[in-house]
C-alpha positions in Angstrom: -224.7 46.2 34.9 -222.1 45.5 32.2 -222.8 46.8 28.7 -222.5 43.7 26.6 -221.8 45.6 23.3 -219.0 47.6 25.0 -217.4 44.4 26.2 -217.6 42.8 22.8 -216.1 45.9 21.2 -213.3 45.9 23.7 -212.7 42.2 23.0 -212.5 42.8 19.3 -210.1 45.7 19.8 -207.8 43.5 21.9 -207.9 40.8 19.3 -206.9 43.3 16.6 -204.1 44.7 18.7 -202.8 41.2 19.4 -202.9 40.3 15.7 -201.0 43.5 14.7 -198.4 42.9 17.4 -197.9 39.3 16.4 -197.5 40.2 12.8 -195.0 42.9 13.6 -193.0 40.4 15.6 -193.2 37.7 13.0 -195.0 35.4 15.4 -197.7 33.4 13.7 -198.9 31.1 16.4 -199.3 31.1 20.1 -196.5 29.5 22.1 -197.1 26.1 23.5 -196.8 27.0 27.1 -198.4 24.5 29.4 -200.5 22.6 26.8 -197.6 21.7 24.5 -199.7 22.9 21.5 -199.3 25.9 19.2 -202.5 27.4 17.7 -203.8 30.1 15.3 -207.0 30.9 17.2 -206.2 34.6 17.8 -205.2 35.1 14.1 -208.3 33.3 12.8 -210.6 35.3 15.1 -208.9 38.6 14.1 -209.2 37.8 10.4 -212.9 37.2 10.8 -213.7 39.9 13.3 -214.9 37.3 15.9 -214.8 38.0 19.6 -213.8 35.3 22.1 -217.4 35.4 23.3 -218.8 34.7 19.8 -216.4 31.8 19.3 -217.1 30.4 22.8 -220.9 30.6 22.2 -220.5 28.8 18.8 -218.6 25.9 20.4 -220.4 25.8 23.7 -217.6 26.8 26.1 -216.9 29.8 28.4 -215.2 32.7 26.7 -212.3 32.4 29.2 -211.6 28.9 27.7 -210.9 30.5 24.4 -208.4 32.8 26.1 -206.7 29.9 27.8 -206.5 28.1 24.5 -205.0 31.1 22.7 -202.4 31.5 25.3 -201.5 27.8 25.3 -202.5 27.4 29.0 -205.0 24.7 28.0 -205.1 22.0 25.4 -208.5 21.4 23.8 -210.3 18.1 24.1 -210.6 16.3 20.8 -214.3 17.2 20.7 -213.6 20.9 21.2 -210.8 20.8 18.6 -213.2 19.3 16.1 -215.9 21.9 17.0 -213.4 24.8 16.5 -212.2 23.4 13.2 -215.7 22.9 12.0 -216.6 26.5 13.0 -213.7 27.9 11.0 -214.1 25.4 8.2 -210.5 24.3 8.5 -208.8 21.0 9.3 -207.7 20.6 12.9 -204.0 20.6 11.8 -204.4 24.1 10.3 -205.4 25.4 13.7 -203.5 23.3 16.3 -200.0 21.8 16.1 -197.3 20.4 18.4 -194.7 22.4 16.3 -194.7 26.1 15.6 -197.1 26.9 12.8 -195.9 28.5 9.6 -197.9 31.4 8.2 -200.8 30.1 6.2 -199.6 31.8 3.0 -196.3 29.9 3.3 -198.0 26.6 4.3 -200.6 26.7 1.5 -198.7 28.4 -1.3 -195.1 27.6 -0.4 -194.3 31.3 -0.4 -191.2 32.3 1.5 -190.2 35.7 2.9 -190.5 38.5 0.4 -187.4 39.1 -1.6 -185.3 42.1 -0.5 -185.4 45.1 -2.7 -182.2 45.9 -4.5 -180.7 49.3 -3.8 -179.9 51.4 -6.8 
């Protein structure tokens, strides 16, 4: 029998690892792949410490569907996109886009890349 707590802990660890790797590489949204959509699902889950299973349960889908969405293998139905947006309390366009998504700080506050430090 699978220990559910262990699975959820592993899922959260994977999300955190993916989030760190994406931030190091400067990637802020999943590639469009087959669906033609970019999304911020992994980042939003990581920021909130939510597992795929928790999000899936909240929007009434299988946890694998969340993985497919994050990887861009599957485009959400309009109903699912609305449910995910409502869960995170964000507009749909803050989560899904047909163009690469800018970092939220840049999109909301208009902040650009940090200024380079001058060398003495």
